[in-house]
N, C-alpha and C positions, 0 to 999 in steps of 0.2 A: 859330352855336352859341357861348354864353359859359358856360365854365366855370370853374369857381371851389372852396375849396375845400369839402369835404365831398359835392361831386357825385358818381355814378357813373356809368363810361362802361365802353365795351368798347373794348381796344385791341384790333385785328387780330391773330389767332395765339395771343393771351396770354389774353385771356378779360376777364368784366367787373374793373372797377376802384372803386377810389374814392382821389379826390384827397385827400392828407394834407395836403398843402401846397406853397406854390410859394418856392421858393428860386431863391439867386441865386449861381452858381458862378462860377469865374475859368477857360476853359476856351481854351488856347494866347493866352494873355495879353488875353482878351476877357471880359467880363462876361456872360454868359448868365443869363435866367430859364428856369426848368426847374420843370414841374410833378413832384411826388412821388406814385407812383403806389402804393399796395397794391394787390395782388392780391387777389381775393377768393375765391380758390379752395383755402383751409385751409393753403399753403405757406408765409405769411409772407413773400414776394419782394415786392419793390420796382422800379420801374421810375420812372428819370427820364428826361424828354422836354421836349425844349425848346417854350417856350408860341408862337414864335413858326411852329414848324414843325407843328405841331398840324395844321391843317387837311389836309396833304398825308400826314398819317401814317394817315390813313383811321378816327381816333377816332371814334366814337359815342356817343350817348346809349344807356343799355339800351331793350332793349324797351319797350312800352307792355303794361300787364295785357292790354288789349284784344287785342291782336297773336296772345297766345300760343294760343288756339283756332287761328288760321289755320295757325301753326306744326305744331299736332295735325293739322291737316287734311293739311299737306304730309306728314306721315309715313304717316298713311292710303293715300296715292298711291303707286303703284311708281312709281319712279324711275329712269330710262333709265339706263345708263351704255357708255361706251365696249367694244368688243370687246377689244381691247388693252389689257394692262395698263400699257403705258409711256403711252398715251393717258390712262387713268382716273388716272394718277398725275398729270399734267399739267391734267388738269378740275380736279382735286380740289385740286391744291396750288395753283391759282389760285383756286377756292372757298373755301380755308380762308385764304388773305392777303384776301379781301375783308371778312373781319369780320362780315359779315352771319349773322345767325340762321338767316334763310332758307336760307342755301347751307350753312351747317351742318348743317340740318335734309336737305337735299338729300343730302348726303355719306351721312350716317347710312344715312337710307333706301336709295340705292344699294348701299352696300357690304355692309348686313345682308340685301339682298335677294340680292348675290352669293355671299355669306357661305353663304347657305340653299341656294343653287343648287349652288355648285361648290367653295366654299372660297375665302380669302384667303391670296394673299403675305403674307410678316412685314410688309412696309413697310405693306399696304393694313390691315392689324390696326393698327395703330401711328395709321395716319390715322384710323381708325374710331374707336379707343380716344380719339383726344384730341379729334375732332370733338364726338362722345359727351358728354365733360366740359365742352368750353366750353360745350355746349346746355344741359346739367345745370345747370351754374354760373350761368348767363344768366337762366333760365325761374324756377330756384330764389330766386334774388336777387329778379327781377322781382315772382314769387308770394308772397314769404315762407315757402315752404312750405320742409321738410326736402328734404335731396338724395335721400334713399334713396325719399321719397314722389315728387318729381319723377321720377326715375327709373321708379320702377312704373307712373306717367301716360304717360309717353314707350313705356315698353313695351307697354303695353295699347294705343297708337295704333298704333304699327308692328306689332303683331297677333303673338302667341305669344312667350313666353319670353324670356329675358335676351338682350341683344344683343350686350354686349364679356365 
């Protein structure tokens, strides 16, 4: 994967970012090349990541527009989740860390289903909100739609009402 200024990528657990520039900084007496990433989630936050560590950090290109219907189809399926909250937390943590939009959809689907059936713990609510926010951000970026329109489409795919 070749990254350059202006490209949009996904940083796992942070979401879609734009590469604003490549900077050279001195860290521990060593010159290091860093990508300066601007988060596209309206927070205005920036991240700096070493150019040479990019492959091991799980950074990937945004979804293709052609993959969005597949994400919607994933949301329509009933996702299985572990019976114990502890195992669900471990599973969801791994899925979040992967940075995959399909894994985010799995979290949203399974936790939404669980929320409808029996409720969620405070930690699960935060996980659902984060997965939802990251998924909405990436899909709206890919499709060029506003976040509220993207949220409506995701809610429709999930069936029935608001998620978060």
